[in-house]
C-alpha positions in Angstrom: -0.3 0.0 0.0 1.1 3.2 -1.1 1.3 6.3 1.4 0.5 10.0 0.3 1.8 13.3 2.7 -0.3 15.5 3.3 -0.2 18.8 5.6 -1.2 18.7 9.3 -4.7 20.2 9.3 -5.4 20.5 5.3 -8.8 19.0 4.5 -8.7 15.6 2.4 -11.5 13.8 0.5 -12.7 10.4 1.2 -13.9 8.8 -1.9 -15.8 6.1 -3.0 -17.4 5.3 -6.6 -19.9 2.4 -7.3 -19.6 0.3 -9.7 -23.2 0.3 -10.5 -24.9 -1.2 -7.2 -25.5 1.3 -4.5 -24.7 0.8 -1.2 -27.1 0.7 1.7 -24.8 2.0 4.3 -21.4 3.7 3.7 -19.2 5.3 6.4 -15.8 6.7 6.0 -13.6 6.9 8.9 -10.1 7.8 9.7 -7.6 5.7 11.9 -4.3 6.4 13.8 -1.6 3.7 12.8 -2.5 1.9 15.8 -5.9 2.1 15.1 -7.5 4.4 17.2 -10.3 6.2 15.2 -10.0 10.0 14.7 -13.0 10.4 12.9 -16.0 8.6 11.5 -18.9 10.0 9.5 -21.7 8.8 7.3 -20.2 9.5 3.4 -22.3 12.1 1.5 -23.4 11.2 -2.4 -22.4 14.4 -4.3 -25.7 14.6 -6.1 -24.8 14.2 -9.4 -26.6 10.6 -9.2 -23.1 8.8 -10.5 -23.1 6.9 -7.2 -20.2 9.1 -6.2 -19.6 9.1 -2.6 -17.5 11.7 -0.4 -16.1 12.6 3.3 -14.1 15.4 4.0 -11.9 15.1 6.6 -9.2 17.0 8.5 -5.8 16.2 8.8 -4.9 15.7 12.5 -2.2 18.2 13.9 -0.3 15.5 15.2 2.3 14.1 12.5 2.2 10.3 11.9 0.9 7.7 9.7 -3.2 7.4 9.5 -5.5 5.8 7.6 -9.0 6.8 5.9 -10.8 3.6 5.8 -14.3 3.7 3.5 -17.0 1.2 4.5 -19.8 0.1 2.1 -22.6 -2.7 2.6 -23.9 -3.7 -0.6 -26.3 -6.8 -0.8 -25.6 -7.2 3.1 -21.9 -7.8 2.3 -19.2 -5.3 3.5 -16.7 -3.6 1.0 -13.3 -1.7 2.3 -11.2 0.6 0.6 -8.1 1.8 2.3 -5.8 5.0 2.2 -3.2 5.1 4.1 -1.6 8.8 4.4 0.8 10.4 6.9 0.5 14.0 8.2 3.6 16.1 8.0 4.2 19.6 9.5 5.0 22.2 7.0 8.8 23.4 7.2 9.8 27.0 7.9 13.2 28.3 7.0 
């Protein structure tokens, strides 16, 4: 799994795109590297009618590794998607 860097305090968009089947429930969550939950919310449909869902999350102010996860329930089965990222401080010279 690759890791993306984001500045502490920035806003990131956690995304889910349907493959044609609408989920009955879809949650976006962010965890620390030790699996402690930082943020969780129901994802919002973009309004396009195309099955694009998102959750806006503010990157924690504590530098470190985090995991953004979406969990969708489709036909009673859970589907996960994860993004590993690192919160970093801006270099000031």
